[in-house]
Every structure is written in C-alpha cells, then in structure tokens.
C-alpha positions in Angstrom: 4.8 52.6 114.2 6.2 51.8 117.6 8.1 48.9 116.0 9.7 51.2 113.4 10.6 53.6 116.2 12.2 50.8 118.2 14.2 49.8 115.2 15.4 53.4 114.6 16.5 53.7 118.2 18.3 50.4 118.1 20.2 51.5 114.9 21.0 54.9 116.5 22.4 53.3 119.6 24.5 50.8 117.7 26.0 53.6 115.6 26.8 55.6 118.7 28.6 52.6 120.3 30.6 52.0 117.1 31.7 55.6 117.1 32.7 55.4 120.7 34.7 52.3 120.1 36.5 53.8 117.1 37.4 57.0 119.0 38.7 54.9 121.9 40.9 52.8 119.4 42.2 56.1 117.9 43.1 57.5 121.3 44.8 54.3 122.3 46.8 54.2 119.0 47.8 57.9 119.4 49.0 57.2 123.0 51.0 54.1 121.9 52.6 56.1 119.1 53.5 58.9 121.5 55.0 56.4 124.0 57.0 54.7 121.2 58.4 58.1 120.0 59.4 59.0 123.6 61.1 55.7 124.0 62.9 56.0 120.7 64.1 59.5 121.6 65.3 58.3 125.0 67.0 55.3 123.4 68.6 57.5 120.7 70.0 59.9 123.4 71.4 56.9 125.3 73.0 55.3 122.3 74.5 58.5 120.9 76.2 59.3 124.2 77.5 55.8 124.9 78.3 54.6 128.4 79.8 57.1 130.7 79.6 60.1 128.2 77.6 63.2 128.7 74.9 64.3 126.3 74.7 67.7 124.9 72.0 69.6 123.0 74.4 71.4 120.7 75.6 69.7 117.5 79.3 68.9 117.2 81.2 69.1 114.0 83.4 66.2 115.1 83.3 63.8 118.0 85.2 64.4 121.2 88.4 62.5 121.9 86.5 60.3 124.4 83.9 59.5 121.7 86.6 58.7 119.1 88.3 56.2 121.4 85.0 54.5 122.3 84.0 51.7 120.0 80.4 52.3 120.9 80.3 55.7 119.2 81.5 54.5 115.8 78.7 53.3 113.6 79.8 50.3 111.6 78.2 49.9 108.2 78.1 47.1 105.7 81.0 44.8 105.7 82.4 46.0 109.0 83.5 49.4 107.6 82.6 52.8 108.8 82.9 56.2 107.0 85.9 57.8 108.7 85.3 61.0 106.6 82.4 61.9 108.9 84.8 62.3 111.8 87.9 63.6 110.0 88.7 67.3 110.5 89.5 69.5 107.5 92.5 71.8 107.1 92.3 75.1 109.0 93.8 77.1 106.1 91.4 79.4 104.3 89.6 77.7 101.4 91.3 74.4 101.8 89.1 71.3 101.9 91.8 68.6 102.5 91.7 66.5 105.6 94.1 67.7 108.3 97.1 65.6 109.3 99.1 67.2 112.1 98.4 70.4 113.9 95.1 71.0 112.2 96.6 71.5 108.7 97.1 69.3 105.7 100.5 68.3 104.2 100.2 71.1 101.6 99.9 73.7 104.3 102.8 72.6 106.5 101.9 69.4 108.5 105.1 67.6 109.4 105.0 63.9 108.4 107.7 61.3 109.1 109.8 60.2 106.2 111.3 56.8 105.5 114.5 56.2 107.4 116.3 54.5 104.4 119.0 56.8 103.0 117.8 58.8 100.0 114.2 57.8 100.3 111.6 60.5 100.6 108.5 58.4 100.9 106.1 58.7 103.9 106.5 56.2 106.7 104.0 53.4 106.6 105.0 51.2 109.5 108.1 50.8 111.7 109.9 53.9 110.4 110.1 52.7 106.8 108.0 52.9 103.7 106.5 49.9 101.9 109.4 49.8 99.4 111.9 49.4 102.3 110.2 46.7 104.3 107.0 47.9 106.0 104.8 44.8 106.2 101.2 45.5 105.5 98.7 42.7 106.2 96.3 42.5 103.3 92.7 41.9 104.0 91.2 38.8 102.4 88.0 38.9 100.4 84.9 37.9 102.5 83.0 36.1 99.7 82.6 32.4 100.0 85.3 30.4 98.3 87.4 33.5 97.4 91.0 33.7 98.5 92.0 37.0 96.8 92.9 40.3 98.4 89.9 42.5 99.2 89.2 45.5 96.9 87.6 48.8 98.0 
C-alpha cells in the first residue's frame, strides 16, 4: 500500500505544479495584454494630437485650424485620398444639410462666391479668376494602374 500512496502523492504534486504553471502563464498573459492596451492608448493619444498640438478629452465636431493645416492629422486612405466630408462643416441655416462655403452658410443661404471675370459669364471661378470655359487650366490626374495612360475616374 505504501507504493500506491507514493504514486498518489506524486500524481497530486504534479497536478498542483501544472495548475501553478497555468495560473502563472495566465497572469503573465493578462499583464502583457494590459501593457499592450496602455501602450496603444498612449500611442493613439500621441498620433491623434500630432506634434505640437494639445490633446483634449472632449470630442470635436471638426478639427481645429491647426489640425487642418497639419498633414499629420489627415488620415490618408486607399489611393492617397482622404474623406474630406469628415472635416467639412455643414450650413448653419436651420434644417440645411449642405456643406458650408463662406461665412458658415451654403450658396443657397447666401454665401458669396466669386464669378468668372469674362463678360456675361455667370459661372463660378475655378482658377485664376476665370471658369473652365474661359481658360482655367485644371491638371487632370492620370490613372495609377500599370500601363494605363487615361484620366483617373472617381
């Protein structure tokens, strides 16, 4: 019987050490996950603010002028484009969902826009004080696909 008791004690001790190792691994994994989350939060705060900008706990509806001028604050998506609609302000007129142009209102609600300088033309200025019809040169973007020389589409 002493041999059976010795075997039972040995099995019991090995199971206890296995439990202790498993709990130590679980604690180490939890500590590593907490550390990774803390680093990710800190990194996220640093990236969101950009260099030289202050962080704030309140959410902003649109970025500040300093953030708009900073290239670090604009998140560039696929193909080098970013969604400008996230940062555009809407018209301040009641019930209007258009994007504001000048003075916080859209064209429909009184924003003053420049008109083409050619006589009799009422088109909006594109570049250099004239519309596209009267000589505003717009550089077209070329398609980024290999072997394609066409103009890029949206």
